[in-house]
PABANU-440688 format. One line per field, with one value per residue (C-alpha): residue number from 1; residue in one letter; x, y, z. Coordinates in steps of 0.25 Angstrom, whole numbers, padded with zeros to 4 digits. Layout:
<gutis>
n: (NUM:...)
res: (a:...)
px: (X:...)
py: (Y:...)
pz: (Z:...)
</gutis>
This chain:
<gutis>
n: (1:2:3:4:5:6:7:8:9:10:11:12:13:14:15:16:17:18:19:20:21:22:23:24:25:26:27:28:29:30:31:32:33:34:35:36:37:38:39:40:41:42:43:44:45:46:47:48:49:50:51:52:53:54:55:56:57:58:59:60:61:62:63:64:65:66:67:68:69:70:71:72:73:74:75:76:77:78:79:80:81:82:83:84:85:86:87:88:89:90:91:92:93:94:95:96:97:98:99:100:101:102:103:104:105:106:107:108:109:110:111:112:113:114:115:116:117:118:119:120:121:122:123:124:125:126:127:128:129:130:131:132:133:134:135:136:137:138:139:140:141:142:143:144:145:146:147:148:149:150:151:152:153:154:155:156:157)
res: (m:d:k:g:f:t:l:v:e:l:v:m:v:l:i:i:l:g:i:v:a:a:v:t:s:a:r:f:s:s:p:q:n:y:s:s:r:v:i:a:d:q:l:l:a:s:a:r:l:a:q:q:t:a:l:s:r:s:a:s:g:d:v:t:m:q:l:a:r:t:a:d:n:w:r:l:t:i:r:g:g:t:t:i:v:s:d:i:a:a:g:n:e:n:i:r:a:g:v:d:l:a:v:s:c:n:a:l:a:s:l:p:l:l:l:s:y:d:g:n:g:n:l:l:s:g:q:n:t:r:i:c:i:q:d:n:n:r:v:r:e:l:c:i:s:r:a:g:y:a:y:e:g:p:c:v:l)
px: (-0346:-0337:-0322:-0311:-0307:-0316:-0312:-0309:-0299:-0292:-0291:-0285:-0274:-0270:-0269:-0261:-0252:-0250:-0246:-0236:-0230:-0229:-0222:-0212:-0208:-0204:-0195:-0187:-0188:-0173:-0161:-0157:-0168:-0162:-0147:-0142:-0150:-0143:-0129:-0132:-0137:-0125:-0115:-0121:-0121:-0106:-0102:-0108:-0102:-0088:-0090:-0094:-0083:-0073:-0079:-0078:-0063:-0060:-0046:-0043:-0041:-0050:-0062:-0064:-0077:-0075:-0086:-0082:-0089:-0085:-0091:-0105:-0105:-0102:-0092:-0092:-0080:-0077:-0063:-0060:-0055:-0064:-0068:-0083:-0087:-0101:-0105:-0117:-0123:-0120:-0130:-0128:-0125:-0114:-0108:-0099:-0092:-0084:-0083:-0087:-0101:-0104:-0103:-0113:-0112:-0107:-0095:-0091:-0080:-0083:-0080:-0073:-0076:-0067:-0071:-0062:-0067:-0059:-0061:-0071:-0080:-0076:-0072:-0057:-0059:-0066:-0076:-0090:-0091:-0103:-0107:-0117:-0124:-0130:-0140:-0149:-0155:-0153:-0141:-0139:-0130:-0123:-0113:-0103:-0099:-0085:-0090:-0093:-0108:-0114:-0128:-0137:-0138:-0129:-0117:-0118:-0106)
py: (0276:0284:0281:0292:0305:0318:0330:0338:0327:0327:0343:0342:0332:0341:0353:0346:0341:0354:0360:0349:0351:0366:0365:0354:0359:0373:0366:0358:0367:0371:0363:0376:0374:0362:0361:0368:0357:0346:0352:0354:0340:0334:0342:0338:0323:0324:0331:0320:0309:0316:0316:0301:0297:0304:0297:0284:0286:0292:0287:0288:0303:0315:0316:0329:0334:0345:0353:0360:0366:0360:0366:0362:0353:0354:0343:0336:0327:0319:0313:0303:0289:0290:0302:0305:0316:0321:0332:0340:0349:0363:0375:0389:0386:0392:0384:0390:0384:0388:0388:0402:0400:0415:0420:0420:0409:0418:0421:0406:0401:0395:0380:0371:0366:0355:0348:0338:0328:0321:0307:0311:0317:0331:0343:0345:0360:0359:0370:0369:0371:0379:0377:0386:0382:0394:0395:0405:0411:0398:0395:0381:0380:0367:0365:0354:0355:0353:0339:0336:0336:0342:0348:0359:0372:0382:0378:0379:0381)
pz: (0090:0081:0082:0080:0085:0085:0077:0090:0095:0082:0082:0096:0092:0080:0089:0100:0089:0083:0096:0099:0085:0087:0100:0096:0082:0089:0098:0087:0076:0076:0082:0088:0098:0104:0100:0113:0121:0113:0115:0130:0132:0124:0131:0145:0140:0136:0148:0156:0148:0149:0165:0165:0156:0165:0177:0170:0167:0181:0181:0166:0164:0161:0151:0142:0135:0125:0118:0105:0093:0079:0066:0068:0081:0095:0098:0112:0114:0127:0129:0139:0135:0123:0115:0113:0102:0101:0091:0093:0081:0084:0082:0086:0100:0108:0119:0130:0142:0154:0169:0172:0178:0180:0166:0155:0144:0134:0143:0143:0134:0120:0117:0116:0130:0137:0150:0157:0167:0177:0182:0192:0181:0186:0177:0177:0177:0191:0187:0182:0166:0161:0146:0139:0126:0120:0108:0104:0117:0125:0134:0140:0151:0155:0167:0169:0184:0189:0194:0179:0180:0167:0168:0161:0168:0175:0183:0198:0207)
</gutis>
């Protein structure tokens, strides 16, 4: 009895590996393909952290989250008792934010963005805040509701 693989089995494995390699290399060939996803995820995580910090400090004052562009980074700063600073490598993204839910992303204001949370985790502005992250032909829309909940997608009334 012979042991080992047949030539057909080896060729099939090579074909499958080639297809998998072609698909995955196209997705990760450039950081521009996923940088807006990283920024959106980091922004959502920071907004949720700011809200949780505000809830845990309910009687101690307000908590703020600021997003601003430095020379080559996006800087997220959360202030509330302690200060947490997070830098994200910037590419060719354009981030705009505002409370007007009816206009296009291009009509929203440029950064910096400053959000303040009260002791109940609500936005002090009392309005939903819409954040658009644009790169190439893709727009990622985030919403921070007036109750402080942050999620990806368009704001609803």
